[in-house]
N, C-alpha and C positions, 0 to 999 in steps of 0.2 A: 504494500500500500504506500509506503514512504517513497518507493522508487518512482511512482507516478508523479508525486508532488515534486520530487527532486528534478525530474525531467521538465516539468512545467516551470519551475523556478529558474533552471538553466536557460530555458527558452525565453523567459521574460527578461533575464539579464542580457542575453545576446540581443534581443529585440531593442533594448534600451541603448546598448553600446553601439550597435551597428550603424544607426544614423548619426550618432553624435561623434563618432571617431573621425569621419572625413571632415566634419565642420571644425573640430578641434585641430586637426592636422593642417587644414587650410589656414587657420588663424595664425599658426606658428610658421608655416613654410611659405606663405604667399608674400611676395614683395609688397611693401607699403611705403610709397613715397607720395603722399598727398600734396597737391598743389591746387591753386584756384581753378585751373582748367579741368582737372580730374573730378573735383567735387561739384562742379557746375551741373545744373540740370540739363539733361540731354534727352531729346525726344525726336525720333524720326529724322535724325540728321540735320535738324534745324536748330540753331541757337535760339534760346528763349529771349523774348524782348519784354521787358517790364516784369511784373510780378507773375511768377509761374504758378501761383496758387489759384486754382479755378474751383469754384464751388458748384457742385453738381446738384441737381434737384433731388430731393429725397425720394421722389417717385421712382427713379431708376433703381434704388435700393429695395423699394417695396416690390417692384416687379421681379427683381433677382431673388428675393426671399420667397415669394409665391412660387416662382419657377423651381427653386431648390426644394421646397416642400413637396411639390407634385412630382419632381424628378425622383426623390427618395421614395415616394409612394410607389412608383413603378418598380423600384428595386425590391421593395417588400412584397408587392403583389405578383411579381413574375413567378417565383417558386410556387406560390399558392395556385396560380392559374395553370402551371404545368402539371401539378399533382392534383388537379381538381377532381378527377374521377377516382383517385385513390385515398382521399382524405375523408374522415368521418363527417357526419352532418354537423356536429358541433363546430368543427373548424370552418365549415362553409358559413355558418352563422357569424363566427368571429370575423371572417373576412368581409362579410356584408356590413357588420357593425363598423369595422375599420373604414370602409369606403364611405359609409354614412357620416362618420365623424369628419372625414376629410371634405366631403361635400358641404357639411355645415360650415367648415372653415372657409371654403370657397364662397359660399353664399354670404357669409359675414364680410369678407373682403370686398365682395361685389357691392353689397348694400352700403358699406362705409365709403365707397367711391375710390377704393385703392386701385382699381383696375382702369380708371379713367385716365386718358392720356393728356388731358388739358392742364 
């Protein structure tokens, strides 16, 4: 029994070290000679003129959040739909309840005007 937990512990430790190791190595091995040209804002090959801080409408972020919610919904519903004929009736009802909750969220966003482009 302890062997299984040891394996999971080793896996978690490796999963934590694996992405951090290249970042730490790059911090120490990468050359760093900052100057005003290197730290200047650069976008699309054109030098910025004036203040480079541009304030976007909050509406864009709302669209992104709604898209993300429904994108993740498809990730959760795909396995449910693939195994639809093999799952018990209880799981079918759970999937329907999940869809109804998400539809309620969509209706709420729609009624609040979050999906209006104006």
